[in-house]
DSSP file (Angstrom, degrees, kcal/mol; ACC not computed):
  #  RESIDUE AA STRUCTURE BP1 BP2  ACC     N-H-->O    O-->H-N    N-H-->O    O-->H-N    TCO  KAPPA ALPHA  PHI   PSI    X-CA   Y-CA   Z-CA
    1    1 A M              0   0    0      0, 0.0     2,-0.4     0, 0.0     0, 0.0   0.000 360.0 360.0 360.0 146.2    1.3   14.1   56.5
    2    2 A T        -     0   0    0      2,-0.0     2,-0.4     0, 0.0     0, 0.0  -0.848 360.0-136.0-106.3 139.5    0.3   10.6   55.7
    3    3 A E        -     0   0    0     -2,-0.4     2,-0.6     2,-0.0     0, 0.0  -0.727  13.6-130.8 -91.9 142.8    2.6    8.1   54.3
    4    4 A I        -     0   0    0     -2,-0.4     2,-0.5     2,-0.0    -1,-0.0  -0.830  22.8-158.1 -91.4 123.2    1.6    5.9   51.5
    5    5 A V        -     0   0    0     -2,-0.6    -2,-0.0     0, 0.0     0, 0.0  -0.890  13.5-129.9-104.9 128.7    2.4    2.4   52.3
    6    6 A A        -     0   0    0     -2,-0.5    -2,-0.0     1,-0.1     2,-0.0  -0.545  29.2-119.3 -76.0 134.5    2.8   -0.2   49.5
    7    7 A P        -     0   0    0      0, 0.0    -1,-0.1     0, 0.0     3,-0.1  -0.324  36.3 -90.2 -69.2 158.1    0.8   -3.3   50.2
    8    8 A E        -     0   0    0      1,-0.1     2,-0.1    -2,-0.0     0, 0.0  -0.430  48.9-106.8 -67.2 141.5    2.6   -6.6   50.4
    9    9 A P        -     0   0    0      0, 0.0    -1,-0.1     0, 0.0    -3,-0.0  -0.387  31.6-114.7 -70.6 150.5    2.9   -8.4   47.1
   10   10 A T     >  -     0   0    0      1,-0.1     4,-2.5    -2,-0.1     5,-0.2  -0.273  33.6-101.2 -71.2 166.4    0.8  -11.4   46.5
   11   11 A P  H  > S+     0   0    0      0, 0.0     4,-2.1     0, 0.0     5,-0.2   0.889 125.1  52.9 -58.6 -39.8    2.5  -14.8   46.1
   12   12 A E  H  > S+     0   0    0      2,-0.2     4,-2.4     1,-0.2     5,-0.1   0.916 110.9  46.7 -62.8 -42.8    2.1  -14.6   42.3
   13   13 A Q  H  > S+     0   0    0      1,-0.2     4,-2.9     2,-0.2    -1,-0.2   0.922 110.8  51.3 -66.7 -41.0    3.7  -11.1   42.3
   14   14 A A  H  X S+     0   0    0     -4,-2.5     4,-2.0     2,-0.2    -1,-0.2   0.854 109.7  49.5 -62.5 -36.7    6.5  -12.2   44.5
   15   15 A A  H  X S+     0   0    0     -4,-2.1     4,-2.3     2,-0.2    -1,-0.2   0.915 111.8  50.2 -68.0 -43.1    7.3  -15.2   42.2
   16   16 A L  H  X S+     0   0    0     -4,-2.4     4,-2.5     2,-0.2    -2,-0.2   0.917 109.5  50.3 -58.7 -45.6    7.2  -12.8   39.2
   17   17 A F  H  X S+     0   0    0     -4,-2.9     4,-2.5     1,-0.2    -1,-0.2   0.909 111.6  48.6 -58.8 -43.7    9.6  -10.4   41.0
   18   18 A A  H  X S+     0   0    0     -4,-2.0     4,-2.4     1,-0.2    -1,-0.2   0.899 111.2  49.8 -63.7 -41.7   12.0  -13.2   41.7
   19   19 A R  H  X S+     0   0    0     -4,-2.3     4,-2.1     2,-0.2    -1,-0.2   0.900 111.1  49.4 -66.6 -41.2   11.8  -14.5   38.1
   20   20 A V  H  X S+     0   0    0     -4,-2.5     4,-2.6     2,-0.2     5,-0.2   0.931 110.7  50.4 -61.1 -47.6   12.6  -10.9   36.8
   21   21 A R  H  X S+     0   0    0     -4,-2.5     4,-2.2     1,-0.2    -2,-0.2   0.906 110.8  49.4 -58.1 -43.6   15.5  -10.6   39.1
   22   22 A R  H  X S+     0   0    0     -4,-2.4     4,-2.1     1,-0.2    -1,-0.2   0.894 111.2  47.7 -63.1 -40.4   16.9  -13.9   38.0
   23   23 A M  H  X S+     0   0    0     -4,-2.1     4,-2.5     2,-0.2    -2,-0.2   0.871 112.2  50.8 -68.7 -37.2   16.6  -13.0   34.3
   24   24 A M  H  X S+     0   0    0     -4,-2.6     4,-2.6     2,-0.2    -2,-0.2   0.884 109.8  50.9 -66.8 -36.7   18.2   -9.6   35.0
   25   25 A L  H  X S+     0   0    0     -4,-2.2     4,-2.3    -5,-0.2    -2,-0.2   0.927 110.9  47.5 -65.7 -43.9   21.1  -11.3   36.8
   26   26 A I  H  X S+     0   0    0     -4,-2.1     4,-2.5     2,-0.2     5,-0.2   0.938 113.5  48.4 -60.9 -48.4   21.6  -13.8   33.9
   27   27 A A  H  X S+     0   0    0     -4,-2.5     4,-2.4     1,-0.2    -2,-0.2   0.910 111.7  49.5 -58.9 -42.6   21.5  -10.9   31.4
   28   28 A G  H  X S+     0   0    0     -4,-2.6     4,-2.4     1,-0.2    -1,-0.2   0.915 112.0  47.4 -64.1 -41.9   24.0   -8.8   33.4
   29   29 A L  H  X S+     0   0    0     -4,-2.3     4,-2.1     2,-0.2    -1,-0.2   0.873 111.9  50.5 -67.9 -37.7   26.4  -11.8   33.7
   30   30 A T  H  X S+     0   0    0     -4,-2.5     4,-2.2     2,-0.2    -1,-0.2   0.899 111.2  48.8 -67.2 -39.6   26.2  -12.5   30.0
   31   31 A T  H  X S+     0   0    0     -4,-2.4     4,-2.6     2,-0.2    -2,-0.2   0.923 111.3  49.5 -65.4 -44.9   26.9   -8.9   29.1
   32   32 A A  H  X S+     0   0    0     -4,-2.4     4,-2.1     1,-0.2    -2,-0.2   0.877 111.4  49.6 -60.3 -39.6   29.9   -8.8   31.5
   33   33 A L  H  X S+     0   0    0     -4,-2.1     4,-2.4     2,-0.2    -1,-0.2   0.920 110.9  49.5 -67.4 -43.3   31.3  -12.0   30.0
   34   34 A A  H  X S+     0   0    0     -4,-2.2     4,-2.4     1,-0.2    -2,-0.2   0.924 111.5  48.0 -62.2 -45.3   30.9  -10.6   26.4
   35   35 A V  H  X S+     0   0    0     -4,-2.6     4,-2.3     1,-0.2    -1,-0.2   0.892 111.7  51.0 -64.0 -39.1   32.6   -7.3   27.4
   36   36 A A  H  X S+     0   0    0     -4,-2.1     4,-2.5    -5,-0.2    -2,-0.2   0.901 109.5  50.7 -63.5 -41.1   35.5   -9.3   29.0
   37   37 A A  H  X S+     0   0    0     -4,-2.4     4,-2.4     2,-0.2    -2,-0.2   0.921 111.7  46.6 -62.5 -44.0   35.9  -11.4   25.9
   38   38 A V  H  X S+     0   0    0     -4,-2.4     4,-2.4     2,-0.2    -2,-0.2   0.917 113.9  47.6 -67.5 -40.9   36.1   -8.4   23.6
   39   39 A L  H  X S+     0   0    0     -4,-2.3     4,-2.8     2,-0.2     5,-0.2   0.904 111.7  51.6 -63.7 -40.3   38.6   -6.6   25.9
   40   40 A T  H  X S+     0   0    0     -4,-2.5     4,-2.5    -5,-0.2    -2,-0.2   0.922 110.0  48.8 -64.7 -41.4   40.7   -9.8   26.1
   41   41 A A  H  X S+     0   0    0     -4,-2.4     4,-2.2     2,-0.2    -2,-0.2   0.920 112.9  47.8 -62.7 -44.2   40.7  -10.1   22.3
   42   42 A I  H  X S+     0   0    0     -4,-2.4     4,-2.2     1,-0.2    -2,-0.2   0.915 112.3  48.4 -61.6 -44.9   41.8   -6.5   21.9
   43   43 A G  H  X S+     0   0    0     -4,-2.8     4,-2.5     2,-0.2     5,-0.3   0.883 110.0  51.8 -63.1 -39.8   44.5   -6.8   24.5
   44   44 A Y  H  X S+     0   0    0     -4,-2.5     4,-2.2    -5,-0.2     5,-0.2   0.911 111.1  47.5 -63.9 -41.3   45.8  -10.0   22.9
   45   45 A R  H  X S+     0   0    0     -4,-2.2     4,-2.3     2,-0.2    -2,-0.2   0.909 112.4  50.1 -67.2 -39.6   46.0   -8.4   19.5
   46   46 A L  H  X S+     0   0    0     -4,-2.2     4,-1.5     1,-0.2    -2,-0.2   0.947 115.9  39.5 -65.4 -46.1   47.7   -5.3   20.9
   47   47 A F  H  X S+     0   0    0     -4,-2.5     4,-0.9     1,-0.2    -1,-0.2   0.830 115.7  51.6 -74.1 -28.9   50.4   -7.1   22.8
   48   48 A R  H  < S+     0   0    0     -4,-2.2     4,-0.4    -5,-0.3     3,-0.2   0.890 109.2  51.0 -71.1 -38.5   50.9   -9.7   20.1
   49   49 A A  H >< S+     0   0    0     -4,-2.3     3,-1.0    -5,-0.2    -2,-0.2   0.854 101.5  61.9 -67.7 -34.3   51.4   -7.0   17.5
   50   50 A E  H 3< S+     0   0    0     -4,-1.5     3,-0.4     1,-0.2    -1,-0.2   0.890 105.3  45.6 -60.4 -40.6   54.0   -5.1   19.5
   51   51 A G  T 3< S+     0   0    0     -4,-0.9    -1,-0.2    -3,-0.2     2,-0.2   0.521  98.0  74.5 -84.1  -5.1   56.5   -8.0   19.5
   52   52 A S    <   +     0   0    0     -3,-1.0    -1,-0.2    -4,-0.4     2,-0.2  -0.265  59.1 161.2-106.7  49.3   56.2   -8.8   15.8
   53   53 A A        -     0   0    0     -3,-0.4     2,-0.5    -2,-0.2    -3,-0.0  -0.512  41.4-124.3 -66.5 134.1   58.1   -5.9   14.3
   54   54 A V        -     0   0    0     -2,-0.2     2,-0.2     1,-0.0    -1,-0.1  -0.706  20.8-139.3 -86.7 124.7   59.1   -6.9   10.8
   55   55 A A        -     0   0    0     -2,-0.5     2,-0.1     1,-0.1    -1,-0.0  -0.511  31.9 -92.6 -79.5 150.4   62.8   -6.8   10.2
   56   56 A A        -     0   0    0     -2,-0.2     2,-0.4     1,-0.0    -1,-0.1  -0.409  45.4-158.5 -63.5 137.5   64.0   -5.4    6.8
   57   57 A T        -     0   0    0     -2,-0.1     2,-0.6    -3,-0.1    -1,-0.0  -0.979  11.6-157.5-125.8 127.6   64.5   -8.1    4.3
   58   58 A D        +     0   0    0     -2,-0.4     2,-0.4     2,-0.0    -2,-0.0  -0.906  21.2 172.4-103.9 123.3   66.7   -8.1    1.2
   59   59 A V        -     0   0    0     -2,-0.6     2,-0.6     2,-0.0    -2,-0.0  -0.990  21.5-156.2-130.5 138.0   65.7  -10.6   -1.4
   60   60 A T        -     0   0    0     -2,-0.4     2,-0.5     2,-0.0    -2,-0.0  -0.955  11.7-162.9-112.5 118.3   66.9  -11.1   -4.9
   61   61 A A        -     0   0    0     -2,-0.6     2,-0.4     0, 0.0    -2,-0.0  -0.889  14.0-137.7-103.6 128.0   64.5  -12.9   -7.2
   62   62 A T        -     0   0    0     -2,-0.5    -2,-0.0     1,-0.0     0, 0.0  -0.665  15.1-156.5 -89.3 139.6   65.9  -14.3  -10.4
   63   63 A L        -     0   0    0     -2,-0.4     3,-0.1     1,-0.1     4,-0.1  -0.828  27.7 -98.4-110.5 148.4   64.0  -13.8  -13.6
   64   64 A P    >   -     0   0    0      0, 0.0     3,-2.1     0, 0.0     2,-0.1  -0.249  57.8 -79.1 -61.1 155.0   64.3  -16.0  -16.7
   65   65 A K  T 3  S+     0   0    0      1,-0.3     3,-0.1    20,-0.1     0, 0.0  -0.353 118.5  14.9 -59.2 129.3   66.5  -14.6  -19.5
   66   66 A G  T 3  S+     0   0    0      1,-0.3    20,-0.7    -3,-0.1    -1,-0.3   0.522  91.6 144.0  84.8   7.8   64.7  -12.0  -21.5
   67   67 A A  E <   -A   85   0A   0     -3,-2.1     2,-0.4    18,-0.2    -1,-0.3  -0.515  31.4-162.0 -81.7 151.6   61.9  -11.5  -19.0
   68   68 A R  E     -A   84   0A   0     16,-1.8    16,-2.9    -2,-0.2     2,-0.6  -0.999  20.3-124.0-134.5 133.0   60.4   -8.1  -18.4
   69   69 A I  E     +A   83   0A   0     -2,-0.4    14,-0.2    14,-0.2     3,-0.1  -0.662  29.1 176.1 -77.4 119.1   58.3   -6.9  -15.5
   70   70 A V  E     -     0   0A   0     12,-3.2     2,-0.3    -2,-0.6    13,-0.2   0.850  60.8 -10.2 -94.1 -40.4   55.1   -5.6  -16.8
   71   71 A A  E     -A   82   0A   0     11,-1.4    11,-3.4     2,-0.0    -1,-0.3  -0.991  52.2-159.2-156.5 159.8   53.2   -4.7  -13.6
   72   72 A T  E     +A   81   0A   0     -2,-0.3     2,-0.3     9,-0.2     9,-0.2  -0.937  23.1 147.1-134.7 160.5   53.3   -5.0   -9.8
   73   73 A G  E     -A   80   0A   0      7,-1.8     7,-3.4    -2,-0.3     2,-0.4  -0.982  39.6-102.7-175.8 175.4   50.6   -4.8   -7.2
   74   74 A F  E     -A   79   0A   0     -2,-0.3     2,-0.3     5,-0.2     5,-0.2  -0.924  21.1-177.4-116.2 141.5   49.3   -5.9   -3.8
   75   75 A A  E >   -A   78   0A   0      3,-2.4     3,-1.1    -2,-0.4     2,-0.4  -0.846  66.4 -60.1-137.2  93.9   46.4   -8.4   -3.3
   76   76 A G  T 3  S-     0   0    0     -2,-0.3     0, 0.0     1,-0.2     0, 0.0  -0.543 122.3 -11.7  69.3-120.2   45.7   -8.8    0.4
   77   77 A D  T 3  S+     0   0    0     -2,-0.4    19,-2.8    -3,-0.1     2,-0.4   0.078 121.5  94.1 -97.9  21.4   48.9  -10.2    2.0
   78   78 A R  E <   -AB  75  95A   0     -3,-1.1    -3,-2.4    17,-0.2     2,-0.5  -0.907  65.1-143.2-121.3 141.4   50.5  -10.9   -1.4
   79   79 A L  E     -AB  74  94A   0     15,-3.2    15,-2.3    -2,-0.4     2,-0.5  -0.907  24.5-155.7 -96.9 126.5   52.8   -9.0   -3.7
   80   80 A V  E     -AB  73  93A   0     -7,-3.4    -7,-1.8    -2,-0.5     2,-0.5  -0.915  11.3-174.3-110.2 124.5   51.8   -9.7   -7.3
   81   81 A V  E     -AB  72  92A   0     11,-3.0    11,-3.0    -2,-0.5     2,-0.5  -0.981  10.3-154.6-121.1 124.8   54.4   -9.4  -10.1
   82   82 A T  E     -AB  71  91A   0    -11,-3.4   -12,-3.2    -2,-0.5   -11,-1.4  -0.879  16.4-168.6-102.4 127.5   53.3   -9.7  -13.8
   83   83 A L  E     -AB  69  90A   0      7,-3.8     7,-2.6    -2,-0.5     2,-0.5  -0.844  20.8-149.0-118.2 149.9   56.1  -10.8  -16.2
   84   84 A D  E     -AB  68  89A   0    -16,-2.9   -16,-1.8    -2,-0.3     2,-0.7  -0.974  19.4-177.4-113.8 113.3   56.4  -10.9  -20.0
   85   85 A I  E >  S-AB  67  88A   0      3,-3.1     3,-1.5    -2,-0.5   -18,-0.2  -0.871  71.9 -40.9-114.7  93.2   58.7  -13.9  -20.9
   86   86 A G  T 3  S-     0   0    0     -2,-0.7    -1,-0.1   -20,-0.7     3,-0.1   0.873 122.8 -41.2  57.0  41.8   59.1  -14.0  -24.6
   87   87 A G  T 3  S+     0   0    0      1,-0.3     2,-0.5    21,-0.0    -1,-0.3   0.359 117.4 109.7  88.8  -3.9   55.5  -13.2  -25.4
   88   88 A I  E <   -B   85   0A   0     -3,-1.5    -3,-3.1    20,-0.1     2,-0.4  -0.903  63.2-137.1-105.3 132.2   54.1  -15.4  -22.6
   89   89 A T  E     -BC  84 107A   0     18,-0.6    18,-2.8    -2,-0.5     2,-0.4  -0.724  23.8-179.4 -90.9 133.3   52.5  -13.7  -19.6
   90   90 A E  E     -BC  83 106A   0     -7,-2.6    -7,-3.8    -2,-0.4     2,-0.5  -0.994  15.1-154.8-134.5 137.1   53.3  -15.1  -16.2
   91   91 A I  E     -BC  82 105A   0     14,-3.2    14,-2.6    -2,-0.4     2,-0.4  -0.955  12.0-170.8-113.4 124.1   52.0  -13.9  -12.8
   92   92 A R  E     -BC  81 104A   0    -11,-3.0   -11,-3.0    -2,-0.5     2,-0.4  -0.934   5.8-156.9-116.3 138.2   54.2  -14.6   -9.7
   93   93 A T  E     -BC  80 103A   0     10,-2.5     9,-2.9    -2,-0.4    10,-1.4  -0.897   7.5-171.1-116.9 147.8   53.0  -14.0   -6.1
   94   94 A F  E     -BC  79 101A   0    -15,-2.3   -15,-3.2    -2,-0.4     2,-0.3  -0.955  34.5-103.5-132.5 148.8   55.0  -13.5   -3.0
   95   95 A D  E  >  -B   78   0A   0      5,-2.3     4,-2.4    -2,-0.3   -17,-0.2  -0.588  30.3-142.0 -69.7 128.4   54.1  -13.3    0.6
   96   96 A A  T  4 S+     0   0    0    -19,-2.8    -1,-0.1    -2,-0.3   -18,-0.1   0.801  95.9  45.6 -69.7 -27.6   54.3   -9.5    1.5
   97   97 A H  T  4 S+     0   0    0    -20,-0.4    -1,-0.2     1,-0.1   -19,-0.1   0.907 129.8  19.0 -85.2 -39.8   55.8  -10.2    4.9
   98   98 A T  T  4 S-     0   0    0      2,-0.1    -2,-0.2   -44,-0.0    -1,-0.1   0.585  89.4-135.6-104.0 -14.5   58.5  -12.7    4.1
   99   99 A L     <  +     0   0    0     -4,-2.4    -3,-0.1     1,-0.2   -21,-0.0   0.742  53.2 147.0  61.0  26.1   58.8  -12.1    0.4
  100  100 A K        -     0   0    0     -5,-0.2    -5,-2.3     1,-0.1    -1,-0.2  -0.727  58.1-100.6 -87.9 141.8   58.9  -15.9   -0.2
  101  101 A P  E     +C   94   0A   0      0, 0.0    -7,-0.3     0, 0.0     3,-0.1  -0.373  40.4 175.5 -63.3 137.5   57.3  -17.1   -3.5
  102  102 A T  E     -     0   0A   0     -9,-2.9     2,-0.3     1,-0.4    -8,-0.2   0.547  57.4 -10.0-118.0 -14.6   53.8  -18.4   -3.0
  103  103 A G  E     -C   93   0A   0    -10,-1.4   -10,-2.5     2,-0.0    -1,-0.4  -0.974  45.6-144.9-177.8 164.0   52.6  -19.2   -6.5
  104  104 A K  E     -C   92   0A   0     -2,-0.3     2,-0.4   -12,-0.2   -12,-0.2  -0.998  10.3-171.8-141.4 133.9   53.1  -19.0  -10.2
  105  105 A L  E     -C   91   0A   0    -14,-2.6   -14,-3.2    -2,-0.4     2,-0.4  -0.982   7.2-165.9-130.7 120.5   50.5  -18.6  -13.0
  106  106 A K  E     -C   90   0A   0     -2,-0.4     2,-0.4   -16,-0.2   -16,-0.2  -0.852   4.3-157.5-109.6 142.4   51.4  -18.9  -16.6
  107  107 A F  E     +C   89   0A   0    -18,-2.8   -18,-0.6    -2,-0.4     2,-0.3  -0.970  16.6 172.7-115.4 131.0   49.2  -17.9  -19.6
  108  108 A A        -     0   0    0     -2,-0.4     2,-0.2   -20,-0.1   -20,-0.1  -0.961  32.5-111.0-134.6 151.9   49.7  -19.4  -23.0
  109  109 A N        -     0   0    0     -2,-0.3   -21,-0.0     1,-0.1    -2,-0.0  -0.590  37.1-109.6 -83.1 146.0   47.7  -19.1  -26.3
  110  110 A E              0   0    0     -2,-0.2    -1,-0.1     1,-0.1     0, 0.0  -0.442 360.0 360.0 -73.3 149.3   45.9  -22.2  -27.5
  111  111 A P              0   0    0      0, 0.0    -1,-0.1     0, 0.0    -2,-0.0   0.507 360.0 360.0 -73.3 360.0   47.5  -23.8  -30.7
């Protein structure tokens, strides 16, 4: 049986092979760096979330005299409470995690 022997590459071909190897090395290192960054971000979020267990919080919010709660809801990280205070509508927002007030919006009719 005869063996087929590949001829030696020309200098242009050798330069092309070296260039392709270098580009593949750069692409491989970039991919490895991106995968490491994603895994680091996932690990950080997992370990950070474990230690931040929210303790039960009891909060008493005082309403003006004669106020009535019309509706409640969530908007992102906010608890939204709609009040009717003597015919005037008011929206109060609270942080859902700490239950601290974050804002107040009053609606009134034009004279």
